[in-house]
C-alpha positions in Angstrom: -15.2 1.3 11.5 -15.0 -2.4 11.5 -14.0 -3.9 14.8 -11.0 -5.7 13.2 -8.7 -4.4 10.7 -6.3 -6.5 8.5 -3.1 -4.8 7.6 -1.5 -6.1 4.4 2.0 -5.1 3.7 3.3 -5.9 0.2 6.4 -4.9 -2.0 7.0 -4.8 -5.5 9.7 -3.9 -8.3 9.0 -0.9 -10.5 11.6 -0.5 -13.3 12.8 3.2 -14.2 14.2 4.4 -17.6 16.4 7.3 -17.1 18.2 8.7 -14.1 15.4 9.2 -11.5 16.4 10.1 -7.9 16.5 7.4 -5.5 16.5 4.8 -8.0 19.2 1.8 -7.7 20.3 -1.3 -9.4 18.8 -4.2 -7.4 17.1 -7.4 -7.9 14.8 -7.0 -10.9 13.4 -10.2 -12.4 11.8 -8.4 -15.4 14.7 -6.2 -16.4 18.1 -7.4 -14.9 20.5 -4.7 -14.4 18.3 -1.8 -14.7 17.5 0.7 -11.9 14.3 0.2 -10.2 12.3 1.1 -7.2 11.3 -1.3 -4.4 8.1 0.3 -2.9 6.6 -1.0 0.3 2.8 -0.8 0.1 0.3 -0.9 3.0 -3.3 -1.9 2.5 -6.3 -2.6 4.6 -7.1 -6.1 3.7 -10.8 -6.3 3.6 -11.5 -3.0 1.7 -8.1 -3.0 -0.3 -7.6 0.7 0.7 -4.2 1.7 0.2 -3.1 3.3 3.6 0.5 4.3 2.7 3.5 3.6 0.5 6.9 4.1 0.9 9.2 4.6 -2.0 12.6 2.6 -1.6 15.7 2.2 -3.8 15.8 -0.9 -5.7 18.7 -2.3 -3.7 16.6 -2.4 -0.5 15.9 -5.8 0.8 12.5 -6.9 1.1 12.4 -7.3 4.8 13.8 -3.8 5.6 11.1 -1.5 7.1 11.3 2.2 6.5 12.6 4.3 9.4 9.3 6.3 9.5 7.1 3.3 10.0 
């Protein structure tokens, strides 16, 4: 294990087509007005290993952390 870890949190927008559970209309720069997810991703910065991901509805604000964080 390295002495120091870099935790990188990032979010993105994933457009959905259809009626998937948990998807909601939110800010979507690529497809305005479509339902989407706004996942929050946690990476280790040096190895870029994905540590965890939280699938959030599209109408979730970027700064809102999951309740199970």
